[in-house]
N, C-alpha and C positions, 0 to 999 in steps of 0.2 A: 504493500500500500504506500509505503514511503517512497519507493522507487517511482511509482506512478505519478505521485505529486511532483517529484523532481523533474520528470519527463515533461509534464504539462507546463511547469514553470519555465523550463528551457525553451519550449516551443513558443510561448508568449513573448519572451524577450528577444528571441532570434528573428522571428518573422518580420516584425516592423523594420529591423535593421536591414534585412535582405530586400524588403520592399523599397526602402529609402535609397539603397544602393542601386537597385534596378531603375528607379525613377530618375536618379541623377544621371546615370549612364544614358538613359533614353533622351533626357533633355539635351545633354552634351552632343549626342549623335544627331539630334534634330537640328541643333544650331549649326553644326558642321555641314549638314545637308542643305543649309540655306532656308530653314523653316523658322527662323527667329520671329518673323512677323506673325506667323501663325500662332506661335506660343504667346506672343503679346496679345493677339486678338482673343485667344482663349482666356487669358487673365482678365481682359477687359469685359468679358461676357458674364462674369460672375462676381458677386459681392466680395468674396474672399480674395479673388484676384485683384480687384480694384483697391482693396485695403493694402495688399502687398505692394502694388505699384505706387501708392501714395507715400509709402515709407521711403522710397528711393527717389521720389520726384524732387527736383531742385526747389529750394525754398523761394517763395515770391520775393521780389525786390520792393520793399515799401518805399513809396515815393510821393511827391507832391508835384502838381503841375502849376507853373506860374505863367499867367497870361498878362502881358502889359497892354494897357490901353491909354488913350489920350482923347483930347477933344475931337480928333480925327477918326476916332473909333478904335476897335480892338486890332492890334497888330499881330496877326496870327504867326508872322515870321519870328516873333519873340516868345512863342510858346515853347516851354522847356520843362524837362523833368528834373526835379531836385531829389537826390538820393538822401536817405536817412543816415546821418553821420553825426560826429560830435558838434559840427558847426550848425547843423539844422535841427538838432534834437529838440531845441526849445519849441519849434513849431509843432512837432509831433506830440510832445508832452501837453501842449496847450490844446491840441486837437482831441486828445484823450478826454478833455473836460468840456469839449464844445457841445452845445445844445443846438442841433440843427433844425429844430421844429419851427416851421413857419406859422403864419397866421391861421392856417387850416389844420395845424397840428402835425403836418407831414414834413419830413426833412426836404430841404432844397438840395437836389442832386444835379450834378453836371452831366451832360451827355458823354463826356470823356471819362466819367467815373468819379466816385467820391462826392464829398460835399461841395456845393457851389457857393463860394464866398467871394463877394465883390466889395472892394473898398475904394472910396473916392478920395479919402485923405487919411492922414495919420490919426485923426480923431477916431476913425473907425478902428484902427489898430489899438488905440488907447482903451476903447471900450472892450475890445476882444480880450486884451491882456487882463483888464480888471475882472471881467466875468470868469475867465479861465482860472486865474490864480485864486479867486474867491471860492471856486468850486472844489479846490484841492483839499484833501485832508492833510493832517500834519506830516505824515510820512511822504505823501506825494509832493508836498511843498518842499520838504527837505531835499528830496531828490532833484526837484526842478531847479531850486536856487543854487545847489551845488554844481549841477551840470551847466546851467546857463550863465551864472555870474561868479561861480567859484566861492560862493558864500556858504559856510557851514552853520546851520541852525543848531545850537546846542540843546541839551535837555533842560538846562536851567539858565536863567538870565543873569545879568551882573549882580542882581540883588539876591540871588539864590532861589528865586521862585521858579516853579516848573513852567516851562514854555508850553502853552496850549495852542498858540496861533503863530505861525511863521511870519505872517504879515505884521501882526502886532509887535512881535519881537523886533523886526527890522525897523519899524517906525519908532519904537521906544528906545532902541539902542543906537539911534543916529543914522539909520540906513534909509531915510525917506526917499533918497534918489533911486531906489531899486526899480520903481515903476518906469521912470524915464529910461533907465538902462535896458530894461527888458524890451520896451517899445523900440528902442534904437536897434537892438539885436534882431528883432523880428523884421524891421524895415530893411536892415542890412542883408538879411538872408534872402529877401524877396527882390531887392533891387540889384544885388550883386550875387546872383545864385550860383551855387556850386553844382553846375548842371551835369547830367549824364549825356555825354556826347552822342550824336546820331549813330556813329559806328557801333558804339557799345549797345545802344538800344536795339540795333539790328541784330547784333550777336545774341542778345537775350532772346529776341523773337525766334531766331533760327534754332536756338538751343531749347526752346519750349519753356523758358523762364518767364513767369508771369510778372508783369509790372502792376503791382498792387497799388492803385492810385487812391490815397486816403482823401484828398481834397484837391480842388482846382481853385487857385487864387487868381482873380482878375483885379489888378491894381491900376488905378488911374494915375498915370505919371504926372499929370498936371497938378495933382494935390499932394505929391510926395516930394 
């Protein structure tokens, strides 16, 4: 009886290994035979296969589109992609707090993808920065001010009291100019964009890398 149990156990552990080996060999031979496209099609045809393909798919490139306009209208020739990096991170962090709901309660979306944000002057930027920073919790604000202005918000202020609001801390500790500095940083990012050049955009498209557009900013250069 003991021998029978051992034989059964051996069969259960060996069979899957042999099956996996046979499958691997079959796949390798199919690829050598020029049937890679058929294998991909088979994966795309079932939920399990799609899940496996997503694991190896290239990550989307998070970006923002900037469109410059003037009294003469929108200049489509100045439409460009901004990549997410240390220079533009402030825009993406503020977008995380952006409330896109319009008067009808629905978000204003651009036909190129993402939120549709149009600014006529730096006053619009001022309001956007005010609303965005006010919506941040303390942890988000700490991260934002450190990355944007290099300012570290401590756990306690100079009097030893616990910091509950990053903005109150900055204003009480002599950092009232933070708002102007953030506005200037946002304007700088949009007026002198660190763009993704057309050749690289084409490379992304050819490689199947998705350009994940978070927002499209149209700025009126007459007001900036």
